[in-house]
N, C-alpha and C positions, 0 to 999 in steps of 0.2 A: 391326482391330488391338486392339477395347477387349476387356475381360473379359467373359466369357457374362454376367453379373449385371447389369452394368453399365448404368444405365438412364436415363445421361441424355449429352449433349456433353459431353465436356472443354472449359473456356477452354483450358486449357493441355495441349498433348499433346504438348512438345519433346521429351522425354525418348521417349517412342512412336517418333518419327516417327527421333529421332536414334540409337534402339536397332535400327531397322531398315535403318540405313545411311547413311541422309538426312543432308546436308551442310545444318543448320537456321539460322534466321538470326539465332539467340541459343544462347549452351552452354547446356544444359541442365545443372543443377547439385542434385544430393543429395548425403548423406552418412551412412556406415554408424553404424546407433547413433544416429541422429538424436533417437529416439525414447525421452528419458530420458537417465537419464545424467548431462548437465553440464549440464541445466538447473534452477534453481531453482525455477521452476512445477512441474516434475515429483516433485521431492524434498517440494515445500507437498500433491502432493494423494497419493504413491502409500502404497496398505496398505503399514501393520510388515508383518514376516514375509515368507516368499518370495517374488521374482517371479510364481512361479504362484499364488497370492494374487490378484495383481492384474490378469493376464491374464486370468482365470475372472471379471471384473466386464468385462462389453462396456461398458456406458459409461463406466466407467471409461480401459482400453484405449484405447478411440476418443479420449477427450479428450485423452490422452499422444501417442496418433500421428496429434491435428493439432497438438502445440503449435508442433514445430520450421514447420508450414507458415504459420502465424503470426507468430512471433515473425522467420523466415530468409527467408522467401519463395523458399524452395527447389521444386522445379519436379517433384517427387513426395515421396510421402509414401511410408515404411515402416511395416508393422502391426507393433503395440507385441503380440511376442512371443517364442517362445526355440526354436532349432533342435533342444530334446526334448520341447518339448510332445506329441508322437508318442507316442513312449514311452513318456511321463507317464502318458497320457491310457490305454495300454491295458493298463496296471498292473504296468510290470518291475519299479516300483520305484527311482524316480529323484527327488532332488531340486534345487535350486538356493540354492546354501549364500554370503550373503553373503558377499563379502571372497575365497570360490576358484571357484566357477562351479557346472557339474553332478559332485554326488555318487551314489554307487549303494553302497545298502546289501548286496547279495548282486550281486558282479560276475559277466561273464557265463564262462562258465568248460567249459558241456561241451553237447552235443545237447540235453540234457533242458532246456538253457536257452530253446531254442527257443521252449518252450510258452509262453514268458512273453511273448512276441513275435508275439501274434495279429492278424489284420489291423485294422485301422483301421475305425469306424463312424463317421465325421465328425457326420452327425446326431445322435449322441446322445455321443459320446463327445468330440468337441471342438464343439461346438452352440454354447458362448463366445466361438470364432473365429470360427465363421461369423457370429451375430449381430454382431460389433464389426465385422467388414467389411461386412454389410449397414447398418450403421448410416454409415457410413464413406461407404459410394459415394452414400451421398443430401447426403453433406456438402461432397465437396472438390471443386474445381475442377481439382488435378490428378489423374496416375495415383496410385493405391494400388497398390503391391509388396508382393506377398503372397513369403512364403520357406517355404527347408525347411536343413535340415540334410541335407549329401549324406553318402550311405549309409557310408565310410568315416571320416567324424569324427564322427559319430554314436557308430558301433562301436567307435571309440578310446576315446570316454568308456566303454561300457557295460563296455569289457573292463577298461581300467583300474581301473575303478572311481570316476575323477576324471580332473583336467587330470593333464597326465602331461609331463615332461621330455626323456625317453628312448624313451618309446612300447615300451619289453619288451615287454611282452603283448601287444602288439596286434600287433607285430611276431613271435612266437614264434606266434601262434597262424597267421596267416597262413602262413608257413617248413614249420611242423610239422605244421599239419591244414587242408590248403588243401579240401578240402573242408568244412570243417563251415567256414572262412573264405567262402565260394560261398554256401554254405546262409543263414549270419547275412546278408551286403551282400544277399541274394534278398529275406529277411524287411523290412528296413531301404529296402530299394527301395520294395515296395509300400507303407509305412508313408509313405514320401516323396509317391510317385503321388499316394496316396487322398488325403493331406493338401492338398498343393499344386491335385488338381483340386478340388475343396470350396472353398478361396480364391477360385479364379479363377471356378466357377460363384458366387459372393457376389458378387463387386463388381472382387475385384483383376484391373489390368490388365494386371500382367508380372507376374512376378515373377524370385527370384534364390536359385540354389543356393551354400551353404556348406558350402566342401571345406576349411576355415578350415586344416587340419593337415597336409594332403597332402601339400607341397612337402618331408616326411619323407622322399617314397620315389624312389627313381630311377626313370627315365622305361621303363624295363623291366618292371619291378612294377610299377607303375601301369598300364600299358597291361597285361597278366595278371593283375591282380589287382583293380584298382579298376576303370579305365575302363569292362568291359562296362555294368557296374550302374547308374556315374553316367551313362552315355549313356542308358540304358532310361529313364531319368527324362525325360531332353528328348523320346525317341520317343514315351512313353506322353499325353506332351502336347501332342502337335504338332499331333492333329487341333483343339485348343482354340484353334492360330493367332494367341500372342498371343506378343511377346517374351520373351523369358528370355536372365538373365545367369548367367556360372558364374563364380567367383571362390574364389580360393583364396591363403593368402601361401605366399613364397617357391617360387612354381611356374613361374619363367623359365623351366628345364628340360623341363617339363610343358605349355607354352603354345601347343607347337601341336598333341598331342593332343586338349588342351581345347577349340577352336577347331574340331575334329571332333565336338564331343557333340552337335551339333545345336541347339545352344545360339545363339541371333544378336548375344549380346555377351561379351568376355571384361574380367573383372574385372584390372586391372594392379593388382599392388601397387608398391611403394613401394622396392623393391628391384631394381625393371624397370624401363628407359625404356621410353616409348612410341613412340619410334622403333622399341628393338629387339621390342617388343611387336610392331609394324606389320608389321615384317621376317620374326618368329617365325611367326604366324599370316597372313601372306601376304596380308595384306586382306581377309580371308574372311569376317570376322566386323569389328563395331560393337566399339571399347574404351571403357573404364572407368577411372576412376582419375587419378593416381597421387599427389596430396601427402601427401605424410608428417606424419602425422598429432599428430609430436612439433611441428611448425614453427607450429601453434596452442599449445602450451603455449610457444614463447620468444616471442612476443607478434606484433602485428600485422605490424612491417617485416617483418621475416623471413617472418611468413605469406603479405604480399603478394607478396615478393620470387617465394617459391619457385610461389607459385600461378603469376605471370606465366610462368616459365619452365616448369610443366606446360600450362600454354593454347598456348604456343611449339611447343614441342614434339607436340603433337595434333595438329598441322596436317598429319600424314602420315595421319591415317582421315579419312575423310569423316565417319563417324558416329563422335560422340563425346560423353561422358558427361562430367563433373566430378565427382570424389569423392575420397576420399581414398585411399591403400594398405592403411586397416585401419580399423578402427572409431574415434570421436569417443573420444578418453580424458575420464575421467569430471572431471579438475582441468582440463578447456577451459575458458576463457573466451571465452561465449555472444556478447559483442562483437566476439574475433577472427574468431568462423566468422561473423559478419552481414558483417563488412570483405570477408572471401574469395568471400561470394557474390556481394557488390554488388560487386565487381571481377571475376568470371564472369560478371555480369550485362553491367554496361556495356562489358566493353574484352575483351570472352574472342573474339567472335564478329571486334576488327577484331585483338588480338594472333596469332589462326591464321592470319587471311589474309596480314599482312605477312610471318608466318615459311614462310609457301607460296609468298609472291615469289621468283623468282631472283635 
């Protein structure tokens, strides 16, 4: 179950075991966006300018990836990178603007724009990502999680020109020109597969597919316009035989379909109860989540109280990974995060056991 490039035995493989549906002796925990954002040590070392400049420095990216493992004692590291790296690397014309997110100079509008999405050649286009992972594979005693943006979420940035509240342009292309839509999604699917395979072969032990904004779609539109492409990513990497996580926000109505994608874990946001998620997915996958990130901002007492509730609710799922329902917010206090990690490690298994008793 280890990444193809992982050259040593992990001291802590709880996340991998839970991701494969095993009830682990201790509850594993990691956090989305744990690498960076809220950590003072991150702000001290990150390069000025775009996050993409930092990502292209393997030694620095590896250091940032390691920081939360050292500080919090989490059970997995997630690669310090960004979901737009493959599209940036092939020259589509995308940047990450501080405080705003991905911004595209010339958004996707027509069939001609497909030419700007050539196939990714990881050994040359994203050699810095591969080098970062190789460094980490020799440093980490916990699994490294690689990741990619799902085709829908990446497409929404390319079409809208940046973050959006309404996704009018995205939905317009999807509904008015479905042929071009599927062509775009197929290109982005190939980019994601190439990127993820290179990460796994370099040493990533599992991966997460982020479809952060897909919750804006109805189940029928997701089934027709998005699922075939997301599912193709999991199928395309199945031969590597490692755990995989499928995550989106606002996806309660989509969880049943996401659980059939070929992933081994479904990430659950903070708007959906773990008991509901288990019922919807019929226990076919392990679950990950789903503490509201705002609880970290409220303070230690609220964060711990709500974490206990999440842990108790998780008892229904044999395979379970504690996480937030979305990424760590930049204003989060690292001491509160550490208190949550300690609670999960020290009390998590007992809370799950108590909740499972009749």
